Structures are given as C-alpha cells and as structure tokens.
PyMOL Python script that loads the backbone (N, CA, C, O; Angstrom):
from pymol import cmd

cmd.read_pdbstr("""\
ATOM      1  N   UNK A   1     120.798 119.773 108.220  1.00  0.00           N
ATOM      2  CA  UNK A   1     120.039 118.936 107.326  1.00  0.00           C
ATOM      3  C   UNK A   1     120.944 117.868 106.835  1.00  0.00           C
ATOM      4  O   UNK A   1     122.121 118.123 106.579  1.00  0.00           O
ATOM      5  N   UNK A   2     120.428 116.651 106.691  1.00  0.00           N
ATOM      6  CA  UNK A   2     121.175 115.526 106.217  1.00  0.00           C
ATOM      7  C   UNK A   2     121.246 115.451 104.798  1.00  0.00           C
ATOM      8  O   UNK A   2     120.673 116.295 104.110  1.00  0.00           O
ATOM      9  N   UNK A   3     121.911 114.499 104.287  1.00  0.00           N
ATOM     10  CA  UNK A   3     122.099 114.125 102.851  1.00  0.00           C
ATOM     11  C   UNK A   3     120.814 113.267 102.320  1.00  0.00           C
ATOM     12  O   UNK A   3     120.018 113.664 101.469  1.00  0.00           O
ATOM     13  N   UNK A   4     120.776 112.108 102.942  1.00  0.00           N
ATOM     14  CA  UNK A   4     119.826 111.147 102.649  1.00  0.00           C
ATOM     15  C   UNK A   4     120.125 110.211 101.515  1.00  0.00           C
ATOM     16  O   UNK A   4     119.362 109.258 101.360  1.00  0.00           O
ATOM     17  N   UNK A   5     121.186 110.374 100.670  1.00  0.00           N
ATOM     18  CA  UNK A   5     121.429 109.625  99.556  1.00  0.00           C
ATOM     19  C   UNK A   5     121.521 108.136  99.842  1.00  0.00           C
ATOM     20  O   UNK A   5     121.130 107.320  99.008  1.00  0.00           O
ATOM     21  N   UNK A   6     122.040 107.767 101.025  1.00  0.00           N
ATOM     22  CA  UNK A   6     122.113 106.370 101.373  1.00  0.00           C
ATOM     23  C   UNK A   6     120.737 105.796 101.703  1.00  0.00           C
ATOM     24  O   UNK A   6     120.542 104.585 101.812  1.00  0.00           O
ATOM     25  N   UNK A   7     119.894 106.628 101.841  1.00  0.00           N
ATOM     26  CA  UNK A   7     118.394 106.123 102.211  1.00  0.00           C
ATOM     27  C   UNK A   7     117.498 106.243 100.958  1.00  0.00           C
ATOM     28  O   UNK A   7     116.317 105.904 101.035  1.00  0.00           O
ATOM     29  N   UNK A   8     117.989 106.686  99.878  1.00  0.00           N
ATOM     30  CA  UNK A   8     117.263 106.737  98.648  1.00  0.00           C
ATOM     31  C   UNK A   8     117.855 105.950  97.463  1.00  0.00           C
ATOM     32  O   UNK A   8     117.170 105.127  96.857  1.00  0.00           O
ATOM     33  N   UNK A   9     119.110 106.207  97.144  1.00  0.00           N
ATOM     34  CA  UNK A   9     119.728 105.642  96.008  1.00  0.00           C
ATOM     35  C   UNK A   9     119.923 104.156  95.966  1.00  0.00           C
ATOM     36  O   UNK A   9     119.721 103.548  94.915  1.00  0.00           O
ATOM     37  N   UNK A  10     120.308 103.539  97.061  1.00  0.00           N
ATOM     38  CA  UNK A  10     120.458 102.044  96.920  1.00  0.00           C
ATOM     39  C   UNK A  10     119.314 101.247  97.354  1.00  0.00           C
ATOM     40  O   UNK A  10     118.513 101.659  98.193  1.00  0.00           O
ATOM     41  N   UNK A  11     119.235 100.107  96.784  1.00  0.00           N
ATOM     42  CA  UNK A  11     118.175  99.124  97.175  1.00  0.00           C
ATOM     43  C   UNK A  11     118.543  98.610  98.560  1.00  0.00           C
ATOM     44  O   UNK A  11     119.731  98.513  98.865  1.00  0.00           O
ATOM     45  N   UNK A  12     117.558  98.269  99.427  1.00  0.00           N
ATOM     46  CA  UNK A  12     117.760  97.728 100.710  1.00  0.00           C
ATOM     47  C   UNK A  12     116.869  96.421 100.815  1.00  0.00           C
ATOM     48  O   UNK A  12     115.643  96.524 100.827  1.00  0.00           O
ATOM     49  N   UNK A  13     117.461  95.269 100.886  1.00  0.00           N
ATOM     50  CA  UNK A  13     116.636  94.025 100.908  1.00  0.00           C
ATOM     51  C   UNK A  13     116.202  93.664 102.320  1.00  0.00           C
ATOM     52  O   UNK A  13     115.374  92.772 102.500  1.00  0.00           O
ATOM     53  N   UNK A  14     116.733  94.324 103.298  1.00  0.00           N
ATOM     54  CA  UNK A  14     116.332  94.081 104.733  1.00  0.00           C
ATOM     55  C   UNK A  14     114.907  94.782 104.976  1.00  0.00           C
ATOM     56  O   UNK A  14     114.553  95.809 104.397  1.00  0.00           O
ATOM     57  N   UNK A  15     114.151  94.085 105.904  1.00  0.00           N
ATOM     58  CA  UNK A  15     112.864  94.777 106.311  1.00  0.00           C
ATOM     59  C   UNK A  15     113.276  96.029 107.073  1.00  0.00           C
ATOM     60  O   UNK A  15     114.233  96.100 107.845  1.00  0.00           O
ATOM     61  N   UNK A  16     112.401  97.040 106.747  1.00  0.00           N
ATOM     62  CA  UNK A  16     112.539  98.310 107.372  1.00  0.00           C
ATOM     63  C   UNK A  16     111.182  98.601 107.981  1.00  0.00           C
ATOM     64  O   UNK A  16     110.207  98.353 107.271  1.00  0.00           O
ATOM     65  N   UNK A  17     110.961  99.137 109.305  1.00  0.00           N
ATOM     66  CA  UNK A  17     109.746  99.384 109.838  1.00  0.00           C
ATOM     67  C   UNK A  17     108.965 100.282 108.847  1.00  0.00           C
ATOM     68  O   UNK A  17     109.425 101.368 108.494  1.00  0.00           O
ATOM     69  N   UNK A  18     107.814  99.824 108.418  1.00  0.00           N
ATOM     70  CA  UNK A  18     106.934 100.472 107.372  1.00  0.00           C
ATOM     71  C   UNK A  18     107.207 100.040 106.043  1.00  0.00           C
ATOM     72  O   UNK A  18     106.478 100.421 105.127  1.00  0.00           O
ATOM     73  N   UNK A  19     108.254  99.225 105.818  1.00  0.00           N
ATOM     74  CA  UNK A  19     108.749  98.791 104.479  1.00  0.00           C
ATOM     75  C   UNK A  19     109.138  97.326 104.755  1.00  0.00           C
ATOM     76  O   UNK A  19     110.335  97.043 104.797  1.00  0.00           O
ATOM     77  N   UNK A  20     108.240  96.416 104.939  1.00  0.00           N
ATOM     78  CA  UNK A  20     108.563  95.037 105.354  1.00  0.00           C
ATOM     79  C   UNK A  20     109.391  94.276 104.199  1.00  0.00           C
ATOM     80  O   UNK A  20     110.152  93.347 104.468  1.00  0.00           O
ATOM     81  N   UNK A  21     109.204  94.690 103.056  1.00  0.00           N
ATOM     82  CA  UNK A  21     110.032  94.030 101.981  1.00  0.00           C
ATOM     83  C   UNK A  21     111.216  94.683 101.637  1.00  0.00           C
ATOM     84  O   UNK A  21     111.757  94.318 100.593  1.00  0.00           O
ATOM     85  N   UNK A  22     111.804  95.695 102.384  1.00  0.00           N
ATOM     86  CA  UNK A  22     112.840  96.526 102.039  1.00  0.00           C
ATOM     87  C   UNK A  22     112.413  97.581 101.082  1.00  0.00           C
ATOM     88  O   UNK A  22     111.230  97.906 100.976  1.00  0.00           O
ATOM     89  N   UNK A  23     113.457  98.167 100.322  1.00  0.00           N
ATOM     90  CA  UNK A  23     113.070  99.264  99.421  1.00  0.00           C
ATOM     91  C   UNK A  23     113.891  99.153  98.071  1.00  0.00           C
ATOM     92  O   UNK A  23     115.086  98.859  98.083  1.00  0.00           O
ATOM     93  N   UNK A  24     113.247  99.383  97.008  1.00  0.00           N
ATOM     94  CA  UNK A  24     114.014  99.399  95.786  1.00  0.00           C
ATOM     95  C   UNK A  24     114.903 100.696  95.642  1.00  0.00           C
ATOM     96  O   UNK A  24     114.744 101.708  96.325  1.00  0.00           O
ATOM     97  N   UNK A  25     115.828 100.535  94.692  1.00  0.00           N
ATOM     98  CA  UNK A  25     116.813 101.616  94.464  1.00  0.00           C
ATOM     99  C   UNK A  25     116.053 102.813  93.985  1.00  0.00           C
ATOM    100  O   UNK A  25     115.177 102.621  93.142  1.00  0.00           O
ATOM    101  N   UNK A  26     116.279 104.010  94.416  1.00  0.00           N
ATOM    102  CA  UNK A  26     115.660 105.159  93.979  1.00  0.00           C
ATOM    103  C   UNK A  26     114.484 105.617  94.710  1.00  0.00           C
ATOM    104  O   UNK A  26     114.013 106.733  94.490  1.00  0.00           O
ATOM    105  N   UNK A  27     113.975 104.801  95.584  1.00  0.00           N
ATOM    106  CA  UNK A  27     112.849 104.948  96.458  1.00  0.00           C
ATOM    107  C   UNK A  27     113.229 105.497  97.730  1.00  0.00           C
ATOM    108  O   UNK A  27     114.102 104.947  98.402  1.00  0.00           O
ATOM    109  N   UNK A  28     112.593 106.627  98.146  1.00  0.00           N
ATOM    110  CA  UNK A  28     112.932 107.184  99.433  1.00  0.00           C
ATOM    111  C   UNK A  28     112.449 106.318 100.616  1.00  0.00           C
ATOM    112  O   UNK A  28     111.264 105.987 100.652  1.00  0.00           O
ATOM    113  N   UNK A  29     113.306 105.934 101.585  1.00  0.00           N
ATOM    114  CA  UNK A  29     112.961 105.199 102.713  1.00  0.00           C
ATOM    115  C   UNK A  29     111.953 105.912 103.515  1.00  0.00           C
ATOM    116  O   UNK A  29     112.069 107.117 103.742  1.00  0.00           O
ATOM    117  N   UNK A  30     110.908 105.164 103.977  1.00  0.00           N
ATOM    118  CA  UNK A  30     109.747 105.744 104.677  1.00  0.00           C
ATOM    119  C   UNK A  30     110.244 106.216 106.069  1.00  0.00           C
ATOM    120  O   UNK A  30     109.469 106.898 106.741  1.00  0.00           O
ATOM    121  N   UNK A  31     111.429 105.920 106.542  1.00  0.00           N
ATOM    122  CA  UNK A  31     111.938 106.321 107.777  1.00  0.00           C
ATOM    123  C   UNK A  31     112.952 107.574 107.655  1.00  0.00           C
ATOM    124  O   UNK A  31     113.697 107.908 108.576  1.00  0.00           O
ATOM    125  N   UNK A  32     112.889 108.202 106.447  1.00  0.00           N
ATOM    126  CA  UNK A  32     113.713 109.405 106.248  1.00  0.00           C
ATOM    127  C   UNK A  32     112.860 110.602 106.422  1.00  0.00           C
ATOM    128  O   UNK A  32     111.877 110.780 105.702  1.00  0.00           O
ATOM    129  N   UNK A  33     113.226 111.473 107.409  1.00  0.00           N
ATOM    130  CA  UNK A  33     112.460 112.528 107.629  1.00  0.00           C
ATOM    131  C   UNK A  33     112.588 113.687 106.752  1.00  0.00           C
ATOM    132  O   UNK A  33     113.397 113.630 105.825  1.00  0.00           O
ATOM    133  N   UNK A  34     111.826 114.814 106.954  1.00  0.00           N
ATOM    134  CA  UNK A  34     111.903 116.002 106.071  1.00  0.00           C
ATOM    135  C   UNK A  34     113.274 116.734 105.974  1.00  0.00           C
ATOM    136  O   UNK A  34     113.550 117.516 105.064  1.00  0.00           O
ATOM    137  N   UNK A  35     114.128 116.397 107.025  1.00  0.00           N
ATOM    138  CA  UNK A  35     115.417 116.897 107.040  1.00  0.00           C
ATOM    139  C   UNK A  35     116.571 115.979 106.526  1.00  0.00           C
ATOM    140  O   UNK A  35     117.769 116.244 106.619  1.00  0.00           O
ATOM    141  N   UNK A  36     116.066 114.941 106.012  1.00  0.00           N
ATOM    142  CA  UNK A  36     116.889 113.865 105.403  1.00  0.00           C
ATOM    143  C   UNK A  36     117.703 113.122 106.430  1.00  0.00           C
ATOM    144  O   UNK A  36     118.853 112.744 106.204  1.00  0.00           O
ATOM    145  N   UNK A  37     117.059 112.923 107.586  1.00  0.00           N
ATOM    146  CA  UNK A  37     117.750 112.236 108.833  1.00  0.00           C
ATOM    147  C   UNK A  37     116.809 111.054 109.119  1.00  0.00           C
ATOM    148  O   UNK A  37     115.587 111.107 108.984  1.00  0.00           O
ATOM    149  N   UNK A  38     117.550 109.917 109.554  1.00  0.00           N
ATOM    150  CA  UNK A  38     116.865 108.659 109.788  1.00  0.00           C
ATOM    151  C   UNK A  38     116.068 108.820 111.037  1.00  0.00           C
ATOM    152  O   UNK A  38     116.562 109.339 112.037  1.00  0.00           O
ATOM    153  N   UNK A  39     114.853 108.387 110.995  1.00  0.00           N
ATOM    154  CA  UNK A  39     113.964 108.409 112.195  1.00  0.00           C
ATOM    155  C   UNK A  39     114.295 107.284 113.243  1.00  0.00           C
ATOM    156  O   UNK A  39     113.909 107.309 114.412  1.00  0.00           O
ATOM    157  N   UNK A  40     115.062 106.292 112.672  1.00  0.00           N
ATOM    158  CA  UNK A  40     115.301 105.133 113.504  1.00  0.00           C
ATOM    159  C   UNK A  40     116.711 105.081 114.083  1.00  0.00           C
ATOM    160  O   UNK A  40     117.096 104.137 114.773  1.00  0.00           O
ATOM    161  N   UNK A  41     117.530 106.227 113.745  1.00  0.00           N
ATOM    162  CA  UNK A  41     118.888 106.312 114.229  1.00  0.00           C
ATOM    163  C   UNK A  41     118.993 106.244 115.708  1.00  0.00           C
ATOM    164  O   UNK A  41     118.440 107.069 116.436  1.00  0.00           O
ATOM    165  N   UNK A  42     119.736 105.214 116.162  1.00  0.00           N
ATOM    166  CA  UNK A  42     119.957 105.019 117.567  1.00  0.00           C
ATOM    167  C   UNK A  42     118.948 104.017 118.201  1.00  0.00           C
ATOM    168  O   UNK A  42     119.043 103.663 119.376  1.00  0.00           O
ATOM    169  N   UNK A  43     117.954 103.570 117.335  1.00  0.00           N
ATOM    170  CA  UNK A  43     116.904 102.635 117.814  1.00  0.00           C
ATOM    171  C   UNK A  43     117.254 101.238 117.379  1.00  0.00           C
ATOM    172  O   UNK A  43     117.910 101.045 116.356  1.00  0.00           O
ATOM    173  N   UNK A  44     116.808 100.231 118.173  1.00  0.00           N
ATOM    174  CA  UNK A  44     117.066  98.847 117.903  1.00  0.00           C
ATOM    175  C   UNK A  44     116.386  98.375 116.613  1.00  0.00           C
ATOM    176  O   UNK A  44     116.856  97.386 116.050  1.00  0.00           O
ATOM    177  N   UNK A  45     115.328  98.995 116.104  1.00  0.00           N
ATOM    178  CA  UNK A  45     114.591  98.695 115.012  1.00  0.00           C
ATOM    179  C   UNK A  45     115.368  99.002 113.669  1.00  0.00           C
ATOM    180  O   UNK A  45     114.989  98.512 112.605  1.00  0.00           O
ATOM    181  N   UNK A  46     116.504  99.857 113.762  1.00  0.00           N
ATOM    182  CA  UNK A  46     117.202 100.279 112.605  1.00  0.00           C
ATOM    183  C   UNK A  46     117.746  98.965 112.074  1.00  0.00           C
ATOM    184  O   UNK A  46     118.296  98.195 112.862  1.00  0.00           O
ATOM    185  N   UNK A  47     117.624  98.652 110.756  1.00  0.00           N
ATOM    186  CA  UNK A  47     118.208  97.531 110.064  1.00  0.00           C
ATOM    187  C   UNK A  47     119.693  97.528 110.212  1.00  0.00           C
ATOM    188  O   UNK A  47     120.338  98.576 110.222  1.00  0.00           O
ATOM    189  N   UNK A  48     120.244  96.324 110.330  1.00  0.00           N
ATOM    190  CA  UNK A  48     121.787  96.117 110.413  1.00  0.00           C
ATOM    191  C   UNK A  48     122.434  96.702 109.226  1.00  0.00           C
ATOM    192  O   UNK A  48     123.470  97.338 109.414  1.00  0.00           O
ATOM    193  N   UNK A  49     121.979  96.580 108.053  1.00  0.00           N
ATOM    194  CA  UNK A  49     122.622  97.179 106.850  1.00  0.00           C
ATOM    195  C   UNK A  49     122.919  98.691 107.065  1.00  0.00           C
ATOM    196  O   UNK A  49     123.945  99.247 106.670  1.00  0.00           O
ATOM    197  N   UNK A  50     121.895  99.296 107.743  1.00  0.00           N
ATOM    198  CA  UNK A  50     122.010 100.678 107.959  1.00  0.00           C
ATOM    199  C   UNK A  50     122.960 101.116 109.024  1.00  0.00           C
ATOM    200  O   UNK A  50     123.608 102.162 108.986  1.00  0.00           O
ATOM    201  N   UNK A  51     122.992 100.137 110.074  1.00  0.00           N
ATOM    202  CA  UNK A  51     123.932 100.405 111.170  1.00  0.00           C
ATOM    203  C   UNK A  51     125.357 100.206 110.703  1.00  0.00           C
ATOM    204  O   UNK A  51     126.258 100.823 111.272  1.00  0.00           O
ATOM    205  N   UNK A  52     125.628  99.350 109.661  1.00  0.00           N
ATOM    206  CA  UNK A  52     126.868  99.138 109.208  1.00  0.00           C
ATOM    207  C   UNK A  52     127.474 100.146 108.092  1.00  0.00           C
ATOM    208  O   UNK A  52     128.649 100.192 107.729  1.00  0.00           O
ATOM    209  N   UNK A  53     126.518 100.853 107.684  1.00  0.00           N
ATOM    210  CA  UNK A  53     126.959 101.885 106.674  1.00  0.00           C
ATOM    211  C   UNK A  53     127.772 103.012 107.263  1.00  0.00           C
ATOM    212  O   UNK A  53     127.393 103.536 108.311  1.00  0.00           O
ATOM    213  N   UNK A  54     128.781 103.383 106.699  1.00  0.00           N
ATOM    214  CA  UNK A  54     129.598 104.524 107.222  1.00  0.00           C
ATOM    215  C   UNK A  54     129.754 105.553 106.113  1.00  0.00           C
ATOM    216  O   UNK A  54     130.151 105.197 105.004  1.00  0.00           O
ATOM    217  N   UNK A  55     129.463 106.775 106.371  1.00  0.00           N
ATOM    218  CA  UNK A  55     129.391 107.765 105.341  1.00  0.00           C
ATOM    219  C   UNK A  55     130.882 108.254 105.273  1.00  0.00           C
ATOM    220  O   UNK A  55     131.417 108.922 106.157  1.00  0.00           O
ATOM    221  N   UNK A  56     131.407 107.892 104.261  1.00  0.00           N
ATOM    222  CA  UNK A  56     132.930 108.160 104.016  1.00  0.00           C
ATOM    223  C   UNK A  56     133.041 108.941 102.619  1.00  0.00           C
ATOM    224  O   UNK A  56     132.176 108.781 101.758  1.00  0.00           O
ATOM    225  N   UNK A  57     134.025 109.705 102.447  1.00  0.00           N
ATOM    226  CA  UNK A  57     134.245 110.610 101.300  1.00  0.00           C
ATOM    227  C   UNK A  57     134.224 109.699 100.020  1.00  0.00           C
ATOM    228  O   UNK A  57     133.719 110.152  98.993  1.00  0.00           O
ATOM    229  N   UNK A  58     134.739 108.462 100.041  1.00  0.00           N
ATOM    230  CA  UNK A  58     134.770 107.657  98.728  1.00  0.00           C
ATOM    231  C   UNK A  58     133.366 107.203  98.372  1.00  0.00           C
ATOM    232  O   UNK A  58     133.112 106.919  97.201  1.00  0.00           O
ATOM    233  N   UNK A  59     132.459 107.121  99.301  1.00  0.00           N
ATOM    234  CA  UNK A  59     131.129 106.749  99.107  1.00  0.00           C
ATOM    235  C   UNK A  59     130.163 107.987  98.942  1.00  0.00           C
ATOM    236  O   UNK A  59     129.216 107.908  98.159  1.00  0.00           O
ATOM    237  N   UNK A  60     130.384 109.056  99.630  1.00  0.00           N
ATOM    238  CA  UNK A  60     129.515 110.105  99.660  1.00  0.00           C
ATOM    239  C   UNK A  60     130.023 111.423  98.947  1.00  0.00           C
ATOM    240  O   UNK A  60     129.273 112.364  98.689  1.00  0.00           O
ATOM    241  N   UNK A  61     131.295 111.394  98.672  1.00  0.00           N
ATOM    242  CA  UNK A  61     131.835 112.507  97.925  1.00  0.00           C
ATOM    243  C   UNK A  61     131.828 113.702  98.908  1.00  0.00           C
ATOM    244  O   UNK A  61     131.909 113.580 100.130  1.00  0.00           O
ATOM    245  N   UNK A  62     131.716 114.924  98.205  1.00  0.00           N
ATOM    246  CA  UNK A  62     131.617 116.230  99.094  1.00  0.00           C
ATOM    247  C   UNK A  62     130.337 117.066  98.946  1.00  0.00           C
ATOM    248  O   UNK A  62     130.310 118.240  99.313  1.00  0.00           O
ATOM    249  N   UNK A  63     129.328 116.477  98.430  1.00  0.00           N
ATOM    250  CA  UNK A  63     128.062 117.066  98.274  1.00  0.00           C
ATOM    251  C   UNK A  63     126.944 116.105  98.009  1.00  0.00           C
ATOM    252  O   UNK A  63     127.181 114.978  97.573  1.00  0.00           O
ATOM    253  N   UNK A  64     125.715 116.532  98.267  1.00  0.00           N
ATOM    254  CA  UNK A  64     124.543 115.692  98.195  1.00  0.00           C
ATOM    255  C   UNK A  64     124.541 115.110  96.702  1.00  0.00           C
ATOM    256  O   UNK A  64     124.336 113.912  96.508  1.00  0.00           O
ATOM    257  N   UNK A  65     124.770 115.984  95.687  1.00  0.00           N
ATOM    258  CA  UNK A  65     124.685 115.564  94.257  1.00  0.00           C
ATOM    259  C   UNK A  65     125.679 114.504  94.057  1.00  0.00           C
ATOM    260  O   UNK A  65     125.377 113.526  93.373  1.00  0.00           O
ATOM    261  N   UNK A  66     126.953 114.620  94.648  1.00  0.00           N
ATOM    262  CA  UNK A  66     128.000 113.641  94.489  1.00  0.00           C
ATOM    263  C   UNK A  66     127.699 112.373  95.103  1.00  0.00           C
ATOM    264  O   UNK A  66     128.019 111.303  94.584  1.00  0.00           O
ATOM    265  N   UNK A  67     127.074 112.478  96.226  1.00  0.00           N
ATOM    266  CA  UNK A  67     126.682 111.202  96.950  1.00  0.00           C
ATOM    267  C   UNK A  67     125.710 110.426  96.191  1.00  0.00           C
ATOM    268  O   UNK A  67     125.899 109.221  96.026  1.00  0.00           O
ATOM    269  N   UNK A  68     124.628 111.047  95.689  1.00  0.00           N
ATOM    270  CA  UNK A  68     123.676 110.406  94.790  1.00  0.00           C
ATOM    271  C   UNK A  68     124.204 109.802  93.616  1.00  0.00           C
ATOM    272  O   UNK A  68     123.773 108.730  93.191  1.00  0.00           O
ATOM    273  N   UNK A  69     125.244 110.532  92.999  1.00  0.00           N
ATOM    274  CA  UNK A  69     125.851 110.003  91.810  1.00  0.00           C
ATOM    275  C   UNK A  69     126.642 108.690  92.118  1.00  0.00           C
ATOM    276  O   UNK A  69     126.503 107.678  91.430  1.00  0.00           O
ATOM    277  N   UNK A  70     127.471 108.767  93.179  1.00  0.00           N
ATOM    278  CA  UNK A  70     128.448 107.675  93.496  1.00  0.00           C
ATOM    279  C   UNK A  70     127.529 106.521  93.923  1.00  0.00           C
ATOM    280  O   UNK A  70     127.662 105.431  93.367  1.00  0.00           O
ATOM    281  N   UNK A  71     126.570 106.703  94.914  1.00  0.00           N
ATOM    282  CA  UNK A  71     125.775 105.544  95.417  1.00  0.00           C
ATOM    283  C   UNK A  71     124.837 104.989  94.283  1.00  0.00           C
ATOM    284  O   UNK A  71     124.586 103.784  94.273  1.00  0.00           O
ATOM    285  N   UNK A  72     124.325 105.804  93.352  1.00  0.00           N
ATOM    286  CA  UNK A  72     123.662 105.211  92.341  1.00  0.00           C
ATOM    287  C   UNK A  72     124.483 104.383  91.402  1.00  0.00           C
ATOM    288  O   UNK A  72     124.032 103.352  90.903  1.00  0.00           O
ATOM    289  N   UNK A  73     125.688 104.834  91.160  1.00  0.00           N
ATOM    290  CA  UNK A  73     126.663 104.058  90.310  1.00  0.00           C
ATOM    291  C   UNK A  73     127.003 102.744  90.927  1.00  0.00           C
ATOM    292  O   UNK A  73     127.062 101.716  90.252  1.00  0.00           O
ATOM    293  N   UNK A  74     127.234 102.780  92.245  1.00  0.00           N
ATOM    294  CA  UNK A  74     127.630 101.586  92.975  1.00  0.00           C
ATOM    295  C   UNK A  74     126.420 100.550  92.943  1.00  0.00           C
ATOM    296  O   UNK A  74     126.613  99.344  92.791  1.00  0.00           O
ATOM    297  N   UNK A  75     125.214 101.090  93.091  1.00  0.00           N
ATOM    298  CA  UNK A  75     123.890 100.296  93.052  1.00  0.00           C
ATOM    299  C   UNK A  75     123.834  99.568  91.654  1.00  0.00           C
ATOM    300  O   UNK A  75     123.561  98.373  91.543  1.00  0.00           O
ATOM    301  N   UNK A  76     124.109 100.371  90.642  1.00  0.00           N
ATOM    302  CA  UNK A  76     124.007  99.860  89.233  1.00  0.00           C
ATOM    303  C   UNK A  76     125.147  98.845  88.988  1.00  0.00           C
ATOM    304  O   UNK A  76     124.928  97.865  88.276  1.00  0.00           O
ATOM    305  N   UNK A  77     126.343  99.046  89.547  1.00  0.00           N
ATOM    306  CA  UNK A  77     127.389  98.043  89.418  1.00  0.00           C
ATOM    307  C   UNK A  77     127.105  96.784  90.066  1.00  0.00           C
ATOM    308  O   UNK A  77     127.426  95.732  89.513  1.00  0.00           O
ATOM    309  N   UNK A  78     126.508  96.801  91.237  1.00  0.00           N
ATOM    310  CA  UNK A  78     126.389  95.607  91.965  1.00  0.00           C
ATOM    311  C   UNK A  78     125.019  94.961  91.844  1.00  0.00           C
ATOM    312  O   UNK A  78     124.771  93.939  92.483  1.00  0.00           O
ATOM    313  N   UNK A  79     124.154  95.504  91.071  1.00  0.00           N
ATOM    314  CA  UNK A  79     122.833  94.792  90.750  1.00  0.00           C
ATOM    315  C   UNK A  79     122.877  94.020  89.510  1.00  0.00           C
ATOM    316  O   UNK A  79     121.807  93.577  89.094  1.00  0.00           O
ATOM    317  N   UNK A  80     123.991  93.783  88.831  1.00  0.00           N
ATOM    318  CA  UNK A  80     123.985  93.005  87.669  1.00  0.00           C
ATOM    319  C   UNK A  80     124.070  91.682  87.861  1.00  0.00           C
ATOM    320  O   UNK A  80     124.072  90.917  86.896  1.00  0.00           O
TER     321      UNK A  80
END
""", "prot")
cmd.dss("prot")
cmd.show_as("cartoon", "prot")
cmd.util.cbc("prot")
cmd.orient("prot")
C-alpha cells in the first residue's frame, strides 16, 4: 500500500486527467487508487510535476503521518 501524501497534501496547478484545473491542497487526486497508488504511474498522461517528484526522507519522513505533516507544511510555506 502506498502513502499518497504527495497526491493529497499539496496543490497541483497542472491539469490531471479527470481534474483539468489541477487540484487544491488537501484534496485527494482523482487518480489515486484505494491503495494510495497513482493510476497514471508509467503512463504519458501523468503530469510532469508528478514525474519530477522524488519521494525522499526529507520530504516524506518515515511514516504516512510524517509525510502528510511535512508536505502540508511545505505547501503552507510556499503558498504565501
């Protein structure tokens, strides 16, 4: 089972299939499945911003809860 924090916590301004205007912070991406895995992984429709994201310890921490906390904090710091 995946984490999904990077597909929920941050805002994404790029169009996503099923979400043509992107997604606001805190909203679950429509392309995130029940196991918190991206349905577009490996497909050309996957937005560039998602392709460029690398799940690293400094962004994701060591648990789902920590990932949501860190990514939410980064979203808040960069949205001002």
